[in-house]
C-alpha positions, 0 to 999 in steps of 0.5 A: 428500535431494533439493533442490526449487527452489520458486521455479523451480516457481512460475515455471513453474506456470500460474496456477490457482484457488489463485493466483486466490483469493490475488489475490482476498483480497489485493485485498479487503485492499488495497480496505479499506486504500484505503477506510480511509485515504481515507474520513476525508478525504472525510467530515471536515466531516460528522464534525466537524459531527456532533460539533459541531466545526470542520473544523480540529478534525479534525487530531488524528484524522488525526494519531492515525490516521497514528501508528497506521499508522506503529506498525503498519507498523514493529511488525506487518509484521515479525511476518509474516516471523516467524509467516507472512503468512497468520496475521498477516493473519487476526489483523489483519483480525479486530482491525481490523474489530472496532475499526472497528465499535466506532468507530461508538459513539464519543461524542466526537471524541477517542474516535474519534481514539483508536480510529482510532489503534488500528485503524491499528496492525492494518491498517497491515501489511495491504497489505505482507502482501498484496503479499508473499503475491502476489509469492511465489505468482505466476510472475516474468513475471506478478508485477508485473501481479498486484501491480498488480491487487491494488493496483488494489483500493486505488484501488477502495477510495479510490473507494468512500469517495468513493461514501459521501460522494456518496450515503450521507452525507446519508441514513446519516451518517458512520457508514455509512463505518465499517460498510463499513470494519469488515465487509469485513476480517471477510469476508476472515477465513473466505476466508483460513482456507479457501482461502489457503495460507501462502506456500511461499517463506516456509516454505521459507526458515524450514524447508526440510524442512517437509512442509506445503510438499508439500501446498501444491505439490500444490494448485498442481499435482496431478500433481507427483511428490514422493518425500517426502524433498525439501528445499524451497529457493529458487534456490541457497539452502542447505538450512538454514532462515534466519529473518528479522531486522529488520536484514536490510533494511540488510545485504548492501549494502542500506543506501543502497538501503533509505535512499533507498526509505524517504525516497522513501516518506516524501515520497510518502506525505506527499503522499498523506496530505495529499491524502487528509485535506484535499483535499475540505476545501481545495476546500470552504473555499478554493474554495466547493465542497461536499464532496458535489459534490467527492466525485462528481468525485473518484469519477470521478477515482479510476478513474484511480487504478485504471488507473494502478495497472494500467498501472504494473505492466504498464509495470514488467514492460517498462521501467526502473523507476526512470526510469519512476517519476521520470517519473510523479512529475514529471508528478504535480507538474504535475497537482497545480498544474493542479487549482487552476487549472482551473475546477471545473465544467468537463470539463477539471477532471475530466480533470485529476483523472483524471490526478492520481489516475492518477499519484499512485496509480500512482506509489506502487503502482510503488514498492511493486511495486519493493520486492517485486522488490529484496528477497528473500522472507525479508524482503519483508514487513518491507521493505514494512512498514518502507518504509510505516512511514517513509511514515506518519511523513511522513503524521503531519506532513501533516495538521498542514500542511493545518490550518496552510494552512486556519488561515492562509487560504492560497489554493488555488493557493498550497496546491497549488503548495507540495504539488507540491514533494513529488513533485518530490523523489520523482522526484529520489530515484528517479533516485538510486536507479537509480544505486545499483541499477546500481552494486550490480548491477555490483558483484555481477557483478564479484564473480561473475566475479573469480577465486578467491584 
């Protein structure tokens, strides 16, 4: 039987309609992920008012949501490395869409919190599975750019949630956000079924003789010559299938790399969760800025997130990833502090908000992109999901910290200065990760050049 290197084939194939559809659907998945995570924070005071509660009473809702996201990241993402990215993405979109639409009928804030937690379980793996699908369907020289474009959908979703607060909240109430959050993932389902094939690399690593791979290859290149006796492999891999194991992310010398990435994600996503949950409320309670006014500025600012995500992908194709990310997070710390010092009703505040969103979204997008590069396909969804799960654990604590700052009447300047310590820690971890990756690369080179015993 003839070995057929599917990785080399994908790297040499031109971008066509199939890859474009994979990108489009995954962009929609990232859009709803960004919309869903940020929408509650944008409309939190309105939800609390609708249920006759104070803003501080929203803390359990944020916590339940983060717990659900953490459980889903750890439990559902690995299933995509077992049963396929496409199948699990279809299941997750259906379940999350139904649960989100059901949330509209919640009678109490506690019921809403429970439904948000359940919904988070099934949508947490959406972004990791989407990233895995894109990275495995696109050529190496375009991979970071395509991942960045999909992640721009995450920023677009965040901006869209600001649009709900700015223009739909007064006329349609907080329920309007849940209609959007529930319908978009359901729209993704028929697109996945009809137009998106399962990852070739995933199938090749599980079963190199799987003839469904041949049909997908013909979709990518109708002129490809296949004899029917091929064994589909990745690079120099053997002809025997290999199933993913949860321990793979720590095996073969990956312990320190994975540990640092997890800790960086935990701190980075703690910062993101804190801002997503409480930033509009911080400005309303600590600076007297109504959430509708803040939402309009935030909507402009989140365009910076889209640009940041696209830029980080382009830059990572050309620069040293860990040094680049360290610079992003150091600058993010400065941007957070500046938000509390610049007058809200000034052009300078809009610029500061744009820079903050550019750096925060671009930085986390860069970490996600790097994960797709340093882990092999068989464990990629697990690696992305579990790193995200580590981040969600930090996100569980972030809402409690925001509620503490509000309850103890912290000033906006103090709150944002304390928050700025988080990206500084991430920057230091990125520098440490760079040293670990360099050491591992040198060790691999030495083992290849060492004479046989």
